[in-house]
C-alpha positions as CSV (number, residue, x, y, z in Angstrom):
1,X,126.8,-123.7,-61.4
2,X,129.6,-121.2,-62.1
3,X,130.4,-122.9,-65.4
4,X,126.7,-123.0,-66.5
5,X,126.3,-119.3,-65.7
6,X,129.5,-118.5,-67.6
7,X,128.2,-120.4,-70.6
8,X,124.9,-118.5,-70.5
9,X,126.6,-115.2,-70.4
10,X,128.9,-116.2,-73.3
11,X,125.9,-117.2,-75.4
12,X,124.1,-113.9,-74.6
13,X,127.2,-111.9,-75.4
14,X,127.6,-113.6,-78.8
15,X,123.9,-113.0,-79.7
16,X,124.2,-109.3,-78.8
17,X,127.4,-108.9,-80.9
18,X,125.7,-110.7,-83.8
19,X,122.8,-108.4,-83.8
20,X,125.0,-105.3,-83.7
21,X,127.1,-106.5,-86.6
22,X,123.9,-107.4,-88.6
23,X,122.4,-103.9,-88.0
24,X,125.6,-102.2,-89.1
25,X,125.9,-104.3,-92.3
26,X,122.3,-103.8,-93.2
27,X,122.6,-100.1,-92.9
28,X,125.7,-100.0,-95.0
29,X,124.0,-102.1,-97.8
30,X,120.8,-100.0,-97.7
31,X,122.8,-96.8,-97.9
32,X,124.7,-98.2,-100.9
33,X,121.5,-99.1,-102.7
34,X,119.9,-95.7,-102.0
35,X,123.1,-93.9,-103.3
36,X,123.1,-96.1,-106.4
37,X,119.4,-95.3,-107.2
38,X,120.0,-91.6,-106.5
39,X,122.7,-91.5,-109.1
40,X,120.5,-93.2,-111.8
41,X,117.3,-91.2,-111.4
42,X,117.1,-87.4,-112.0
43,X,116.2,-85.2,-109.1
44,X,112.6,-84.3,-108.7
45,X,110.9,-81.1,-107.4
46,X,107.5,-80.3,-106.3
47,X,104.9,-82.2,-104.3
48,X,104.8,-86.0,-104.1
49,X,102.7,-87.6,-107.0
50,X,99.4,-89.0,-105.9
51,X,97.7,-92.1,-107.5
52,X,95.2,-89.8,-109.3
53,X,98.0,-87.7,-110.8
54,X,99.8,-90.8,-112.0
55,X,96.6,-92.0,-113.8
56,X,96.1,-88.7,-115.7
57,X,99.3,-87.7,-117.6
58,X,99.5,-84.1,-118.8
59,X,99.3,-83.7,-122.7
60,X,101.4,-80.7,-123.9
61,X,99.4,-78.0,-125.8
62,X,99.9,-77.7,-129.6
63,X,102.5,-75.2,-130.7
64,X,101.8,-72.4,-133.2
65,X,101.3,-73.6,-136.8
66,X,100.3,-77.1,-135.9
67,X,97.2,-78.8,-137.5
68,X,94.8,-77.9,-134.6
69,X,95.4,-74.2,-135.2
70,X,94.8,-74.7,-138.9
71,X,91.6,-76.6,-138.3
72,X,90.4,-73.8,-136.1
73,X,91.1,-71.3,-138.9
74,X,89.2,-73.3,-141.5
75,X,86.3,-73.8,-139.1
76,X,86.1,-70.1,-138.5
77,X,86.1,-69.4,-142.3
78,X,83.3,-71.9,-142.9
79,X,81.2,-70.4,-140.1
80,X,81.7,-66.9,-141.6
81,X,80.8,-68.2,-145.1
82,X,77.6,-69.8,-143.8
83,X,76.5,-66.7,-142.0
84,X,77.2,-64.6,-145.0
85,X,75.6,-66.7,-147.7
86,X,72.8,-68.7,-146.0
87,X,70.3,-65.7,-145.9
88,X,70.5,-65.6,-149.7
89,X,69.7,-69.3,-150.2
90,X,66.1,-70.3,-150.7
91,X,63.9,-73.3,-151.2
92,X,62.0,-73.5,-154.5
93,X,58.7,-75.4,-154.5
94,X,57.4,-76.4,-158.0
95,X,53.7,-77.4,-158.2
96,X,53.7,-79.0,-161.7
97,X,51.0,-78.8,-164.3
98,X,48.4,-81.6,-164.2
99,X,48.9,-84.4,-166.8
100,X,46.3,-86.1,-168.9
101,X,46.4,-89.8,-168.3
102,X,44.5,-92.9,-169.5
103,X,42.1,-92.6,-166.6
104,X,41.7,-88.8,-166.8
105,X,43.6,-85.8,-165.4
106,X,46.4,-86.7,-163.0
107,X,47.2,-84.0,-160.5
108,X,50.6,-82.4,-160.9
109,X,53.3,-83.5,-158.5
110,X,55.3,-81.3,-156.2
111,X,59.1,-80.9,-156.7
112,X,61.5,-79.1,-154.4
113,X,64.9,-77.6,-155.0
114,X,67.1,-74.8,-154.0
115,X,68.0,-71.3,-155.4
116,X,70.2,-68.4,-154.6
117,X,69.2,-64.7,-154.6
118,X,71.5,-62.7,-157.0
119,X,69.8,-59.4,-157.0
120,X,68.2,-57.3,-154.2
121,X,65.0,-56.8,-156.3
122,X,64.2,-60.5,-156.1
123,X,66.0,-62.3,-159.0
124,X,66.8,-65.9,-158.0
125,X,69.2,-68.3,-159.9
126,X,68.2,-72.0,-159.9
127,X,68.3,-75.1,-162.1
128,X,66.1,-75.5,-165.2
129,X,65.0,-78.9,-164.0
130,X,63.9,-77.5,-160.7
131,X,61.2,-75.4,-162.3
132,X,60.5,-77.3,-165.5
133,X,56.8,-78.0,-166.1
134,X,55.7,-75.6,-163.4
135,X,52.1,-74.5,-162.9
136,X,52.9,-72.6,-159.7
137,X,56.1,-71.6,-158.0
138,X,56.7,-70.7,-154.4
139,X,59.9,-69.6,-152.7
140,X,60.7,-70.2,-149.0
141,X,63.2,-67.7,-147.7
142,X,65.9,-68.7,-145.2
143,X,63.8,-67.2,-142.4
144,X,60.8,-69.3,-143.4
145,X,58.8,-66.6,-145.1
146,X,57.0,-67.8,-148.2
147,X,56.7,-65.8,-151.5
148,X,55.0,-66.5,-154.8
149,X,57.4,-66.6,-157.7
150,X,57.3,-66.3,-161.4
151,X,59.5,-67.7,-164.1
152,X,61.7,-65.2,-165.9
153,X,63.4,-67.6,-168.3
154,X,65.0,-71.0,-168.6
155,X,68.0,-72.4,-170.4
156,X,67.8,-76.2,-170.8
157,X,71.3,-76.4,-172.4
158,X,73.0,-75.2,-169.3
159,X,70.2,-76.4,-166.9
160,X,69.9,-72.9,-165.5
161,X,66.8,-70.7,-164.9
162,X,65.9,-67.4,-163.3
163,X,62.8,-66.8,-161.3
164,X,61.6,-63.7,-159.4
165,X,59.8,-62.8,-156.3
166,X,58.3,-59.4,-155.4
167,X,60.5,-58.1,-152.6
168,X,63.1,-55.4,-152.0
169,X,66.4,-55.1,-150.2
170,X,67.0,-58.8,-150.1
171,X,70.3,-60.4,-149.0
172,X,72.2,-61.4,-152.1
173,X,75.1,-63.7,-152.8
174,X,78.1,-62.7,-154.9
175,X,79.1,-64.6,-158.0
176,X,82.8,-65.4,-158.1
177,X,85.2,-66.2,-160.9
178,X,85.1,-69.9,-161.6
179,X,88.1,-69.7,-164.0
180,X,90.3,-69.2,-160.9
181,X,89.4,-72.5,-159.2
182,X,91.9,-75.2,-158.3
183,X,91.3,-78.9,-157.5
184,X,91.7,-79.5,-153.8
185,X,90.2,-76.1,-152.9
186,X,87.8,-76.1,-150.0
187,X,84.1,-75.4,-150.9
188,X,80.8,-75.3,-149.0
189,X,77.4,-76.4,-150.4
190,X,74.2,-74.9,-149.1
191,X,70.7,-76.0,-150.0
192,X,67.4,-77.7,-149.1
193,X,68.6,-81.3,-148.7
194,X,65.8,-83.7,-149.7
195,X,63.6,-80.7,-150.2
196,X,62.9,-80.6,-146.5
197,X,66.0,-79.7,-144.6
198,X,66.3,-76.0,-145.4
199,X,69.8,-74.4,-145.6
200,X,71.7,-77.6,-145.0
201,X,75.5,-77.0,-145.0
202,X,78.0,-79.5,-146.3
203,X,81.7,-79.1,-146.9
204,X,84.3,-80.7,-149.2
205,X,86.8,-79.9,-151.9
206,X,86.8,-79.3,-155.6
207,X,87.6,-82.8,-156.9
208,X,88.1,-81.9,-160.6
209,X,87.3,-79.3,-163.2
210,X,86.0,-79.5,-166.8
211,X,83.9,-82.6,-166.3
212,X,81.3,-83.7,-168.9
213,X,78.1,-85.7,-168.3
214,X,75.6,-87.2,-170.7
215,X,72.0,-86.6,-169.9
216,X,69.1,-88.9,-170.3
217,X,68.2,-87.2,-173.6
218,X,71.7,-87.9,-175.0
219,X,72.8,-84.3,-174.7
220,X,75.9,-83.4,-172.8
221,X,76.6,-81.0,-170.0
222,X,80.1,-79.7,-170.3
223,X,82.8,-77.9,-168.2
224,X,81.2,-78.9,-164.9
225,X,82.9,-78.6,-161.4
226,X,83.1,-81.9,-159.6
227,X,83.0,-81.8,-155.8
228,X,82.8,-84.3,-152.9
229,X,80.8,-81.9,-150.8
230,X,77.6,-83.9,-150.0
231,X,74.9,-82.9,-152.5
232,X,71.5,-84.6,-152.1
233,X,68.2,-84.4,-154.0
234,X,66.8,-80.9,-153.1
235,X,70.2,-79.3,-153.3
236,X,69.8,-78.7,-157.1
237,X,70.0,-75.0,-157.8
238,X,71.8,-74.2,-154.5
239,X,75.2,-72.5,-154.4
240,X,78.6,-74.0,-154.2
241,X,80.7,-71.4,-152.3
242,X,84.4,-70.8,-151.7
243,X,85.9,-69.9,-148.4
244,X,85.7,-66.2,-149.3
245,X,81.9,-66.5,-149.5
246,X,81.7,-66.2,-153.3
247,X,79.3,-68.5,-155.3
248,X,81.6,-70.4,-157.7
249,X,79.0,-72.9,-158.9
250,X,75.3,-73.9,-159.0
251,X,74.8,-77.4,-157.8
252,X,73.0,-79.4,-160.5
253,X,73.4,-83.2,-160.4
254,X,74.8,-86.1,-158.3
255,X,76.1,-89.4,-159.6
256,X,73.9,-92.3,-158.8
257,X,73.7,-96.0,-159.6
258,X,75.9,-97.1,-162.4
259,X,74.2,-99.3,-165.0
260,X,73.1,-102.7,-163.7
261,X,76.0,-103.1,-161.3
262,X,74.0,-101.6,-158.3
263,X,77.1,-99.6,-157.4
264,X,76.3,-96.4,-155.6
265,X,78.8,-93.6,-156.2
266,X,79.6,-91.4,-153.2
267,X,81.2,-88.0,-153.1
268,X,80.4,-87.3,-156.8
269,X,78.5,-84.1,-157.1
270,X,78.6,-81.6,-160.0
271,X,78.1,-77.9,-160.3
272,X,77.7,-75.4,-163.2
273,X,80.6,-72.9,-163.1
274,X,79.6,-69.4,-161.9
275,X,80.9,-67.8,-165.0
276,X,78.5,-69.8,-167.1
277,X,75.7,-69.0,-164.6
278,X,76.5,-65.2,-164.8
279,X,76.4,-65.3,-168.6
280,X,73.1,-67.1,-168.7
281,X,71.4,-65.1,-165.9
282,X,72.4,-61.8,-167.4
283,X,70.8,-62.7,-170.8
284,X,67.7,-64.2,-169.2
285,X,67.1,-61.1,-167.0
286,X,67.7,-58.8,-170.0
287,X,65.8,-60.7,-172.7
288,X,64.0,-63.6,-171.1
289,X,66.1,-66.2,-173.0
290,X,69.6,-67.2,-173.9
291,X,70.7,-66.5,-177.4
292,X,73.2,-69.2,-178.3
293,X,75.3,-69.5,-181.5
294,X,74.1,-72.6,-183.3
295,X,75.8,-75.0,-185.7
296,X,73.1,-77.6,-185.9
297,X,74.9,-80.8,-185.2
298,X,74.9,-83.6,-182.6
299,X,78.4,-84.6,-181.6
300,X,80.6,-86.7,-179.3
301,X,83.8,-85.3,-177.7
302,X,86.8,-87.2,-179.1
303,X,89.0,-88.9,-176.5
304,X,91.8,-91.4,-177.2
305,X,89.3,-94.2,-176.4
306,X,86.7,-92.8,-178.8
307,X,89.4,-92.3,-181.5
308,X,90.6,-95.9,-181.1
309,X,87.0,-97.3,-181.2
310,X,86.1,-95.4,-184.4
311,X,89.5,-95.6,-186.0
312,X,89.9,-91.8,-186.2
313,X,93.0,-90.1,-187.4
314,X,92.9,-87.5,-184.6
315,X,92.9,-87.8,-180.8
316,X,90.8,-84.8,-179.9
317,X,88.0,-82.7,-181.3
318,X,84.2,-83.1,-181.8
319,X,83.0,-86.1,-183.8
320,X,79.9,-85.1,-185.8
321,X,77.2,-87.8,-185.4
322,X,74.3,-85.9,-187.0
323,X,73.8,-82.8,-189.1
324,X,70.4,-81.0,-189.1
325,X,68.9,-80.2,-192.5
326,X,69.1,-76.5,-193.3
327,X,71.4,-75.7,-190.4
328,X,74.6,-73.6,-190.6
329,X,76.5,-76.9,-190.4
330,X,74.6,-78.4,-193.4
331,X,75.1,-75.2,-195.4
332,X,78.9,-75.3,-194.6
333,X,79.1,-78.9,-195.9
334,X,79.7,-80.8,-192.6
335,X,78.9,-84.5,-192.7
336,X,78.3,-87.2,-190.1
337,X,81.7,-88.8,-189.4
338,X,83.6,-85.5,-189.7
339,X,85.8,-84.4,-186.7
340,X,85.9,-80.7,-186.0
341,X,89.4,-80.1,-184.6
342,X,89.4,-76.3,-184.5
343,X,87.1,-73.3,-184.7
344,X,89.1,-70.3,-186.0
345,X,92.3,-70.4,-183.9
346,X,90.9,-72.3,-181.0
347,X,91.5,-76.1,-180.8
348,X,88.6,-78.3,-179.6
349,X,89.8,-80.5,-176.7
350,X,89.0,-81.3,-173.1
351,X,89.9,-77.8,-172.0
352,X,87.8,-76.2,-174.7
353,X,84.7,-78.3,-175.6
354,X,82.8,-77.4,-178.7
355,X,79.8,-75.7,-177.0
356,X,82.1,-73.5,-174.9
357,X,84.1,-72.4,-177.9
358,X,80.8,-71.6,-179.8
359,X,79.6,-69.5,-176.8
360,X,82.6,-67.2,-177.3
361,X,81.2,-66.1,-180.6
362,X,78.3,-64.0,-181.6
363,X,75.2,-64.9,-183.6
364,X,76.0,-63.9,-187.2
365,X,79.7,-64.5,-186.9
366,X,81.4,-66.4,-189.8
367,X,83.8,-69.0,-188.4
368,X,86.3,-71.3,-190.0
369,X,86.0,-75.0,-189.1
370,X,89.1,-77.2,-189.3
371,X,87.7,-80.6,-190.1
372,X,89.3,-84.0,-190.4
373,X,87.3,-86.2,-192.7
374,X,88.6,-89.8,-192.7
375,X,92.2,-88.6,-192.5
376,X,91.8,-85.7,-194.9
377,X,92.1,-82.1,-193.6
378,X,89.4,-79.6,-194.7
379,X,88.5,-76.0,-193.9
380,X,84.9,-75.1,-194.0
381,X,83.1,-71.8,-193.3
382,X,79.8,-71.5,-191.3
383,X,77.7,-68.6,-190.4
384,X,76.4,-69.0,-186.9
385,X,72.7,-68.6,-186.2
386,X,70.6,-68.4,-183.1
387,X,69.7,-71.7,-181.6
388,X,66.0,-72.4,-182.3
389,X,63.8,-72.8,-179.2
């Protein structure tokens, strides 16, 4: 019995000593691990993070001068422009003259466009094609008020027209200087999109300057502003505005389908420069028409591609395709196939199209025409007359 008891006590003592040694060793190892982790991780302060806090990290605010601040500035500028110009933008409703058809008189259709008030007494600038063929004109102001309007004058060459309503102290828009424009500059278009959505605002940039387009009748519109601001049917005649609230163009046309390819162009709108609009509007208000210096030719601008196709000796100018009988050009001796390279000291090129150069002269001026005729250089003189209506 004594030996058995001694063995039991021995076993018990060994177990107790083992447990004590294990506890001490575990504590030392755990302390070493904690100390190691403490050296690797930076100290933290503040309350313990909760699961919700871990799931929603904090995003630092933008610093001064970063894009969000710039966007806010541009947004404020656009809002200010819209508040300033929108009251001067109107919807123009054109009830056209009835047409005589095979089965009798066909009622005139109704067309809608836009316009912008340029004088407190009621003069409104719009497109010629918006009011062409009108029997009755109505203007809807920005506040929804309707006014009867009358035609003051039209200029098909520039696709501009002036109409008038009987009113006073109207809100007007300022015409800016289109010669100061730069591609990439932000612009805002305002108008009656689709003829129904009054004072629709769109924004974009000036995509290019000095563009030319050929119209359905074969004539060309020159020196146009190209923009990617969305312009829809009904926007015609409405203003294109810079971020200072100045009208720098009158929206006139959008690019549509191209030939038979069924390709729809997007972001291709065109506006008439404000300096052209000012020149035309002032003459129409003063005399009811635009007196334009007239040569009496049809022409095609010469580009390197045109020069190569026709085998021309020059790379720029105006290729004469037709000379009207009895016109100043005919009297000067111009012929189809001639290339007008210069009028007086001004070269004819992409920057200075023929019609623009002619408009810098007065009716009755005698001008010298530098002409390249199948490689031979000539100088002819023409006396400019007023363009027949």
